[in-house]
C-alpha positions in Angstrom: 0.0 0.0 0.0 1.4 3.4 -0.9 1.9 6.3 1.5 -0.8 8.3 -0.3 -3.5 5.5 -0.2 -6.8 6.2 1.5 -8.0 4.2 4.4 -9.6 1.0 3.4 -13.0 0.1 4.8 -12.7 -2.7 7.3 -15.3 -5.2 8.1 -16.4 -3.3 11.2 -19.5 -1.2 10.7 -20.9 -0.3 14.1 -17.9 0.6 16.1 -16.8 3.7 14.0 -16.8 6.8 16.1 -16.2 10.5 15.9 -13.6 12.7 17.6 -14.8 16.3 18.3 -17.6 15.7 15.7 -15.3 14.3 13.0 -16.3 10.8 11.9 -13.9 8.4 10.3 -15.5 5.2 9.1 -12.5 2.9 9.2 -10.1 1.2 11.5 -6.7 2.8 10.9 -4.6 0.6 13.2 -3.4 -1.5 10.3 -2.8 1.3 7.8 0.7 2.4 7.0 1.6 5.8 8.5 -1.8 5.9 10.1 -0.5 7.7 13.2 0.8 10.6 11.3 -1.9 10.8 8.6 -5.1 10.1 10.4 -4.4 11.3 14.0 -6.7 14.0 15.2 -4.7 17.0 16.5 -5.9 18.5 19.8 -4.4 20.8 22.4 -3.2 19.7 25.8 -5.8 20.1 28.6 -8.7 20.7 26.0 -11.8 18.6 26.5 -12.1 16.1 23.6 -15.5 14.6 22.8 -15.8 11.0 21.7 -19.1 9.6 20.3 -19.9 6.2 18.8 -23.1 4.5 17.6 -25.2 3.4 20.6 -25.1 -0.4 21.0 -28.0 -2.7 21.7 -26.6 -3.6 25.1 -24.5 -1.0 27.1 -22.4 -3.9 28.5 -20.6 -4.4 25.2 -19.9 -0.6 24.6 -16.2 -0.4 25.5 -13.6 2.4 25.1 -9.8 1.8 25.5 -7.0 4.2 25.8 -3.6 2.7 24.8 -5.0 -0.7 25.5 -6.5 0.1 28.9 -10.3 0.1 29.4 -11.4 3.7 30.5 -15.2 3.7 29.8 -17.8 1.1 29.6 -21.5 1.3 28.8 -21.3 4.8 27.2 -21.9 5.7 23.6 -20.2 9.1 24.2 -17.9 10.8 26.7 -15.3 13.5 27.0 -11.6 13.4 28.0 -8.8 15.9 28.6 -5.2 15.0 28.0 -2.7 16.4 30.4 0.5 15.3 28.7 1.4 16.0 25.0 2.0 13.0 22.7 0.2 10.3 20.6 -2.6 8.2 22.1 -4.5 5.3 20.7 -8.3 5.3 21.2 -10.2 2.1 20.5 -14.0 1.7 20.5 -15.4 -1.8 20.6 -18.9 -3.3 20.5 -18.2 -6.6 22.0 -14.9 -8.4 21.5 -14.5 -8.3 17.7 -16.3 -5.3 16.3 -13.6 -2.6 17.1 -12.4 0.6 15.4 -9.1 2.3 16.3 -8.1 6.0 15.9 -5.2 8.2 17.2 -5.0 11.5 19.0 -2.0 13.8 18.6 -2.0 16.0 21.8 0.1 19.1 21.2 1.2 22.0 23.4 2.9 22.4 26.7 1.7 22.1 30.2 0.6 25.4 31.8 3.6 26.9 33.6 3.0 27.6 37.3 5.7 29.8 38.6 6.9 28.7 42.0 7.8 31.7 44.2 10.8 30.9 46.3 10.6 31.7 50.0 12.7 34.7 51.0 16.0 33.9 52.5 16.3 34.6 56.2 19.5 36.5 56.8 20.6 36.1 60.4 23.6 37.8 61.9 26.0 35.6 63.8 25.7 38.0 66.7 21.9 38.1 66.7 20.1 35.8 69.2 18.3 32.9 67.6 14.6 32.5 68.2 11.7 30.5 66.9 10.8 30.9 63.3 7.7 32.8 62.4 5.2 30.5 60.6 4.5 31.4 57.0 1.1 31.1 55.4 0.1 27.7 53.9 -2.7 26.7 51.5 -5.8 28.8 51.7 -4.1 31.6 53.6 -4.0 29.5 56.8 -0.8 29.8 58.8 1.4 26.8 59.0 1.9 25.2 62.5 4.6 27.0 64.4 8.0 25.4 64.6 8.9 24.7 68.2 12.5 24.3 69.1 12.6 21.6 71.8 16.4 21.4 71.9 16.7 24.0 74.6 14.4 25.4 77.2 12.3 28.5 76.5 13.8 31.9 77.1 12.5 33.6 80.2 10.5 36.8 79.7 12.4 40.0 80.1 12.2 41.6 83.6 9.7 44.4 84.1 11.1 47.9 84.0 12.3 49.2 87.4 9.8 51.1 89.4 10.9 54.7 90.0 10.0 55.7 93.6 9.9 59.2 95.0 12.6 60.2 97.4 12.1 59.5 101.1 12.5 63.2 102.0 12.0 66.6 100.3 14.3 69.3 101.7 14.5 72.1 99.1 11.6 74.6 99.0 10.6 76.4 95.8 7.9 78.9 95.1 6.2 79.2 91.7 3.1 80.7 90.1 1.4 83.9 90.8 2.7 86.0 93.7 0.2 86.9 96.3 1.5 90.5 96.2 0.2 90.8 92.7 -3.4 90.3 93.8 -5.7 93.2 92.8 -9.2 93.2 94.1 -10.4 95.9 91.7 -9.8 93.7 88.6 -10.6 90.3 90.1 -13.6 88.3 89.0 -15.3 86.0 91.4 -15.9 82.4 90.2 -17.4 79.3 92.0 -15.0 76.8 90.4 -11.7 76.9 88.5 -9.0 74.4 87.3 -5.3 74.7 86.6 -2.7 72.2 85.2 0.5 71.1 87.0 3.3 69.5 84.9 6.2 68.2 87.1 9.6 67.4 85.4 10.8 65.7 88.6 9.3 64.5 91.9 7.6 67.4 93.7 5.9 67.6 97.0 3.1 70.2 97.1 3.3 72.1 100.4 1.2 75.2 100.6 -0.6 77.8 98.5 -2.8 81.0 98.8 -6.2 81.8 97.4 -8.6 84.7 97.9 -12.3 84.4 98.6 -15.3 86.8 98.8 -16.7 85.2 102.0 -16.2 82.8 104.7 -17.0 79.1 104.0 -15.7 75.8 102.7 -13.8 75.1 99.5 -13.0 71.7 98.0 -9.6 71.0 96.5 -9.3 68.1 94.0 -6.1 66.8 92.5 -6.0 64.0 89.8 -3.6 62.7 87.2 -6.5 61.4 85.1 -5.7 57.9 86.1 -5.4 56.0 89.4 -4.6 59.1 91.4 -7.6 61.2 92.4 -7.7 62.8 95.8 -9.8 65.6 97.4 -9.9 67.6 100.6 -11.9 70.5 102.1 -10.5 73.7 103.6 -12.1 76.6 105.5 -11.5 79.9 103.9 -12.0 83.4 105.2 -13.0 86.6 103.4 -9.9 87.7 101.7 -6.6 85.9 101.8 -6.3 82.2 103.0 -3.1 80.1 103.0 -3.6 76.4 103.2 -1.6 73.2 103.1 -1.9 70.3 100.6 -1.0 67.6 103.3 -4.4 65.8 103.1 -3.9 65.1 99.4 -0.8 62.9 99.8 0.5 65.4 97.3 3.6 63.8 95.7 3.7 64.7 92.0 5.3 62.1 89.7 7.5 63.4 86.9 6.2 63.5 83.4 2.6 63.3 84.4 -0.1 66.0 84.0 -2.2 66.8 87.0 -5.4 68.8 87.2 -6.0 70.8 90.3 -9.7 72.0 90.7 -10.9 74.5 93.3 -14.6 74.8 93.9 -16.8 76.5 96.5 -19.0 74.3 98.8 -22.5 75.5 99.7 -23.1 76.2 103.4 -26.2 75.8 105.4 -27.6 79.0 103.9 -27.0 77.5 100.4 -24.4 80.1 99.5 -21.0 79.1 98.0 -17.9 81.1 98.7 -16.4 82.4 95.4 -12.7 82.4 94.4 -10.9 85.4 93.0 -9.7 85.1 89.4 -7.2 87.8 88.3 -6.7 86.5 84.7 -7.8 90.0 83.4 -5.3 91.9 85.6 -2.4 91.3 83.2 -0.1 89.7 85.9 2.6 87.3 84.8 3.3 84.2 87.1 6.7 83.1 88.1 8.0 79.9 86.4 10.4 77.2 87.6 12.0 74.3 85.8 10.9 71.5 88.1 7.1 72.3 88.0 5.2 74.1 85.3 1.9 75.7 86.2 -0.6 76.3 83.4 -3.3 78.7 84.6 -5.1 79.2 81.3 -8.0 81.6 82.0 -8.1 80.7 85.7 -5.5 82.8 87.6 -6.8 81.7 91.0 -3.8 80.1 93.0 -0.9 82.1 94.5 2.4 81.4 96.1 2.5 77.7 95.2 5.1 76.3 97.5 6.6 72.9 96.7 9.6 70.9 97.8 12.3 68.9 95.9 14.8 66.3 97.0 
């Protein structure tokens, strides 16, 4: 038979089948150069449809791939080839009525780039610790790697607690001077607050305020956190000097304290008012250890505190 001869009809009649809709009514297994001439060309991973004539009994409808039975009892099915190359497809109705064709799968497998894990550069002088788990499939973290060759490192010690000194000896006066008080420009308020900002440990000692009547005044000191103390003092009309001793008034460095002065109503329901000289254009004295921020409430004078 010459190379250009056409396929010769075989004795099979019922087992001929189509590949992707193309029917070839012959069995090409015995023809010269049949693989090159009559193979159906498909692409790798494409679905290829095979369809034969339905048989009277599904039990005798058999499909073979390279001699291995892959389908039984089906007149048609589809198959995707993952690897390029030539494949033999045989359709049989029973043991003897068979037709053979070939598939030429072309192309290359899809390339999946594997991203390498970043290199972990560790200095020889750096302490070695457990590795941080990287994400696994589905974004879930991989189980942590536990180094059991040596005992776990103890936690670092807590920072040292800075305690105030046991005694305060040096006396400093800051803020408004009582000599700058001017009754003619003072305004009378029921409550006022100022800010205290210590740069080192300070012990509040005494201070002066002015009131328009006799009565009680409440002094509250807080750092906005755990420290919040109050005390009451009796004031007279005019100048009153008082001590902060009931407040346990040790100011810790780098905290901000709010000191609030407010009148307390007496049995007659009247509250004593506090003199505010913010409109008198008087400048307070400043010190490096304790900053006093009056804002619009110039109400406290001769603030006496102690340092170590």
